N, C-alpha and C positions, 0 to 999 in steps of 0.2 A: 246340454252341461253349458248355462251361461253364468257371466262373471263381468263384474263394470271394471272399469276405469280403477276406481275406491278401491276394490277388494286385490285388484293388481298391484296397485302402489303398497297396498298392506303388505301383501305378501312380501315385493319387493325390501320392504323395508328390514322383514326377520329375515332372510336372509344375505348375508354378509358380504356376498360375489355382484350380488346384483343394485346399483346403485338408484338410490328408487328417484333421487332426479333428473335422473337422464332418460326425456323422453320415446327415446329410438329404441330404448328397449322393454321401454310398457309396452310403447306399438309391438315392436318382434312377439311380446309373450301374446300376447292381445289376437293380434295374425295366430301366433301355433293353437292356441286354442280354439279361435273359429273352425281353422283345419282339422282339431279333434274331433269336434261339432261334425263339420262333415264327415267324415270317418263315419263314423257312429250308424250313419244316415243308412251307410252302405250292407245290404244281407248277404250274408258271407256263409249262410247253415248252406246251404248246397255245396262249398269252395270247401274239394279235401287241402288240407294243410303242407305247405311244401318244406322241406328242407334246403332244398338247392331251387334257382331257378333253370339250370341244364338237368335233364332230364338223359341222363349217361351213365350206363351202370360199370364200375370196377369189374374186368375179366381176372383172375385168380387163378394163377397156376395151381396143378395139384401138388403138393408137397409128394415125394417120395426120396423114400427113407432106403442110403443105402449103408449096410453093411461092411465093417471093414476094418478085417481085425490088425493092429497096430499093440505093438511093445514098446512101451514104457521111453524106451532111449528112442523111438520115434519119435514117440510124440514130443519127447526132451527136445530132439534133433529141426525140430520145425517151426523152435526159436530162433532169432534171430540175435539174441543177444550173445554174452559169455557163458560158458556152462565148464564148470568148472567139478566134478564130483556127482557129475548126474544132477547136478542143482543150477537154473539159471540163476547167474548175477546181475543185481539187478543194480544199475548205478547211485551212488549215495546222492537223493535228491533231498538229503536236509546237514547244507553246510554252514 
């Protein structure tokens, strides 16, 4: 993929964030395109795609279900909120 300086200037004119009169930006775009051309020459057919550069597996713990019989009053008492008539009182947030 080869591109000329004039084509880069035309692209820069169409992109509002790249001023076409700034030669430094034009040359940076030119360098990026040359680098992309260089990358296209690399044969990656035998390379497996990677998700991470570190080959580390996360060890997960086994989920263990512990059944415990609780009555509703015990569940309500687990709350730190004020309890009136077996109901949890939530502070008024709409003042």
